[in-house]
Kinemage of the C-alpha trace (Angstrom):
@kinemage 1
@onewidth
@group {chain A} dominant
@subgroup {mainchain}
@vectorlist {calphas} color= white
{ca unk a 1} P 13.883 8.372 -8.134
{ca unk a 2} L 11.093 8.787 -5.691
{ca unk a 3} L 10.884 8.819 -1.965
{ca unk a 4} L 8.797 6.133 -0.140
{ca unk a 5} L 5.506 7.958 -0.438
{ca unk a 6} L 5.499 8.734 -4.050
{ca unk a 7} L 5.019 12.565 -3.683
{ca unk a 8} L 8.738 13.857 -4.444
{ca unk a 9} L 10.664 12.861 -7.968
{ca unk a 10} L 14.281 13.300 -8.956
{ca unk a 11} L 15.077 12.758 -12.566
{ca unk a 12} L 19.398 12.555 -13.260
{ca unk a 13} L 21.101 11.263 -15.937
{ca unk a 14} L 24.586 8.866 -15.092
{ca unk a 15} L 26.197 6.158 -17.177
{ca unk a 16} L 26.251 3.884 -14.071
{ca unk a 17} L 22.692 3.074 -13.425
{ca unk a 18} L 23.944 0.571 -10.556
{ca unk a 19} L 26.399 2.911 -8.914
{ca unk a 20} L 24.165 5.969 -9.117
{ca unk a 21} L 21.306 4.107 -7.537
{ca unk a 22} L 23.336 2.625 -4.583
{ca unk a 23} L 24.975 6.171 -4.248
{ca unk a 24} L 21.275 7.676 -3.532
{ca unk a 25} L 20.372 4.788 -1.214
{ca unk a 26} L 23.603 5.002 0.821
{ca unk a 27} L 23.125 9.151 0.952
{ca unk a 28} L 26.730 9.547 0.971
{ca unk a 29} L 26.162 12.471 -1.804
{ca unk a 30} L 24.250 15.887 0.369
{ca unk a 31} L 21.708 17.255 -2.162
{ca unk a 32} L 18.435 16.491 -3.389
{ca unk a 33} L 17.828 12.885 -2.992
{ca unk a 34} L 19.244 12.791 0.139
{ca unk a 35} L 17.172 15.877 1.608
{ca unk a 36} L 13.647 14.698 0.159
{ca unk a 37} L 15.035 10.949 1.259
{ca unk a 38} L 14.355 9.789 -2.578
{ca unk a 39} L 15.469 6.547 -2.411
{ca unk a 40} L 13.564 3.993 -4.520
{ca unk a 41} L 14.223 3.357 -7.998
{ca unk a 42} L 10.782 3.515 -10.191
{ca unk a 43} L 11.593 4.040 -13.530
{ca unk a 44} L 14.334 4.315 -15.709
{ca unk a 45} L 15.403 4.586 -19.660
{ca unk a 46} L 18.749 2.922 -21.226
{ca unk a 47} L 20.274 5.232 -23.928
{ca unk a 48} L 23.052 4.429 -26.458
{ca unk a 49} L 24.521 8.533 -26.072
{ca unk a 50} L 24.911 10.368 -23.487
{ca unk a 51} L 23.553 13.194 -25.477
{ca unk a 52} L 20.070 11.258 -26.251
{ca unk a 53} L 20.046 10.764 -22.364
{ca unk a 54} L 20.191 14.143 -21.686
{ca unk a 55} L 17.980 15.458 -24.393
{ca unk a 56} L 15.420 12.657 -22.817
{ca unk a 57} L 16.214 14.027 -19.493
{ca unk a 58} L 15.637 17.776 -19.883
{ca unk a 59} L 12.212 16.586 -21.866
{ca unk a 60} L 11.151 14.756 -18.902
{ca unk a 61} L 12.113 17.578 -16.692
{ca unk a 62} L 9.553 19.877 -18.620
{ca unk a 63} L 6.590 17.401 -18.271
{ca unk a 64} L 3.953 18.046 -15.833
{ca unk a 65} L 3.990 15.579 -12.698
{ca unk a 66} L 0.494 14.124 -14.007
{ca unk a 67} L 2.614 13.015 -17.033
{ca unk a 68} L 5.606 11.775 -14.924
{ca unk a 69} L 3.343 9.576 -12.751
{ca unk a 70} L 1.692 8.412 -15.994
{ca unk a 71} L 4.826 7.171 -17.466
{ca unk a 72} L 5.947 5.521 -14.214
{ca unk a 73} L 2.737 3.943 -13.608
{ca unk a 74} L 2.608 2.432 -17.005
{ca unk a 75} L 5.733 0.570 -16.658
{ca unk a 76} L 5.807 0.363 -12.662
{ca unk a 77} L 1.941 0.036 -11.908
{ca unk a 78} L 3.131 -0.405 -8.240
{ca unk a 79} L 5.731 1.720 -7.790
{ca unk a 80} L 7.906 -0.933 -6.538
{ca unk a 81} L 11.282 0.238 -6.199
{ca unk a 82} L 13.653 -2.047 -9.082
{ca unk a 83} L 17.200 -1.676 -7.506
{ca unk a 84} L 17.394 -4.411 -6.861
{ca unk a 85} L 16.384 -5.782 -10.407
{ca unk a 86} L 19.481 -3.912 -11.499
{ca unk a 87} L 21.903 -5.205 -8.795
{ca unk a 88} L 21.706 -2.967 -6.371
{ca unk a 89} L 21.654 -4.881 -2.524
{ca unk a 90} L 22.396 -4.414 0.824
{ca unk a 91} L 26.129 -5.311 1.123
{ca unk a 92} L 26.918 -2.830 -1.850
{ca unk a 93} L 25.567 0.007 -0.614
{ca unk a 94} L 27.024 -1.078 2.891
{ca unk a 95} L 30.505 -1.366 1.121
{ca unk a 96} L 30.000 2.029 -0.615
{ca unk a 97} L 29.442 3.960 2.543
{ca unk a 98} L 32.382 2.262 4.236
{ca unk a 99} L 34.662 3.348 0.997
{ca unk a 100} L 33.313 6.751 1.356
{ca unk a 101} L 33.992 7.045 5.048
{ca unk a 102} L 37.651 5.573 4.101
{ca unk a 103} L 38.245 8.464 1.909
{ca unk a 104} L 36.980 11.374 3.502
{ca unk a 105} L 38.877 9.663 6.458
{ca unk a 106} L 42.235 10.046 4.279
{ca unk a 107} L 41.226 13.497 3.146
{ca unk a 108} L 40.886 14.949 6.543
{ca unk a 109} L 43.939 13.098 8.044
{ca unk a 110} L 46.281 14.673 5.107
């Protein structure tokens, strides 16, 4: 994930990419991506096992920024937001925000 100006990158692992990207875009989880507005999916890899994905994440987190930029640019030269290509849309983001708000309200009222 990158911010709008592509000067901040976030690396993470998930078993549900569509959901996780929507969460970042909806900013429902307070943390790094929310704080630095990392809402563009600019690169992703798929793995058949979570252990392989975690190993790759650790490898990439140890890379220099220049190497990460090069990797992204090889696959996404213009650093376009790829979220729509995996199914993330405004309705999903809106529905996710509403769901999180509903759950938050229920917790507060109990």
